Each structure stands twice: as structure tokens, then as C-alpha cells.
Steps between C-alpha positions, in 0.01 A plus 500: 500500500616843418431635850707220652784580251498867592462433879787240514721702269457824702609327819793313344630754248868587543586843637711582189360747243220325315359616173163348398312558175141381493385390154122469481293329232239750374273264310130478573528173679711674765242761596385323821852375578635853496234615740554191721877559542501880504547529879765230527707646215470848644606385849796307350609804304481713812714249692766519230510876503513505883797265498686735269419315174360622175185400318376523141174409329447373149200355323488267206237335280505319169704624206261305281247775595761775456522553877865584587666494837454834679696656780263636767777619730867433499741460786470806720123497498349547848236275655218736436587531134543122474156432649337767283665357184404143592138621520531649150584164341195435287445128453267532194716347221586152390471248233650160501591329830879519499619858572818686422666446834840422345504830315373670822783347704765599243363856466497540880853361549642721215313817593591540863829645641588220741749567781815294506513275801122532583278204517285518180161350457201502265166388642282395206127479572303320230238239436616361165797344330731677260576498127837339422623661284304810565367717216809728520730196481594480872541139612531332839870446439539878437350581840697226672824627346423862579428461871861407614642781285326737741670355814237295480135605500300233694158439353209404731175380334167547664283297256145506615392236246528128536773490240796560733707239316523739204740720694719224653774547235515870570 
């Protein structure tokens, strides 16, 4: 459960600088999930900031529907801005079941100015699998190769569907 993840993580997180980017699926099937996890994600973001870390928020959809990854707030955004931007994510798009999570992960990793030596994480919140390759050509191998190049970026998947095996390779 996502609330268990955030609760356990918040109490066991190292005291070193932690940078966390949240990457949220904005397809229509996520409308209720976004509402359901709003408070847990906001509280987690607040804990990261209070411990001296940095947060960012991105949303992604499905490139098949021409929905590109969008930065809502980059590192340096404050908790109030983060929560406001999370509320602006409009889960009204979608098409086929797999989404453009790989493209979203690559865009998020490449767009942020990560701090050397910080613990780096992306928390991906979705309810669907991913296209491999994605419509922009990004593959699972590309994402796996890019992560350690950034010291690495750890990816945590919160998959609210019953298809959690889809993300086991990632």
C-alpha cells in the first residue's frame, strides 16, 4: 500500500540529503487514485523538505494520445506549491492501457539538476503498464542504463493495478 510505503520510508529514510521526484500518471483511470493518495503524497513531500531534502513533481500520460511529460515543479519547489500543482494534475486523458512511463522516467531523470552525493529517487504512481519501446523510442534498457549515470536514481513504483509484475524488471 502506498500509505505503508510512505510511512515506513519516512521513518527509515537516511539523514543525508534526499531528492525525490514524484512522477504521476495523468490518465483518466487515475482520477480516483490521485484523490485517494493526495494526503499521503503531500505528507511525504513535507517530510522530505523538513529533513532538508528537495522535491519535484512531474506528470505523464500516453504519447500515443500526444500527452507529453510535464514538469509541475522542479527541485526547489516548496510544499504548498507542490500540493497546489498536484491538485492541478487533470486525469482526463488516456487511450490504450500501457502508458508512457518509460518516457516519463527518462524525461524526469534528464530534466532535473540532481545534486552530487544526494540520495536520488523517483516515485512513480500509476495504474498501468508501459510501452516498450515507447512512442518516442525510449526503452526499458535506456531507463535502466540512464539511472546509474546519475549516481544512481532509484525508482520506486507505486502500481495501483493488479499488474505489479509488469514493473519487476524496472
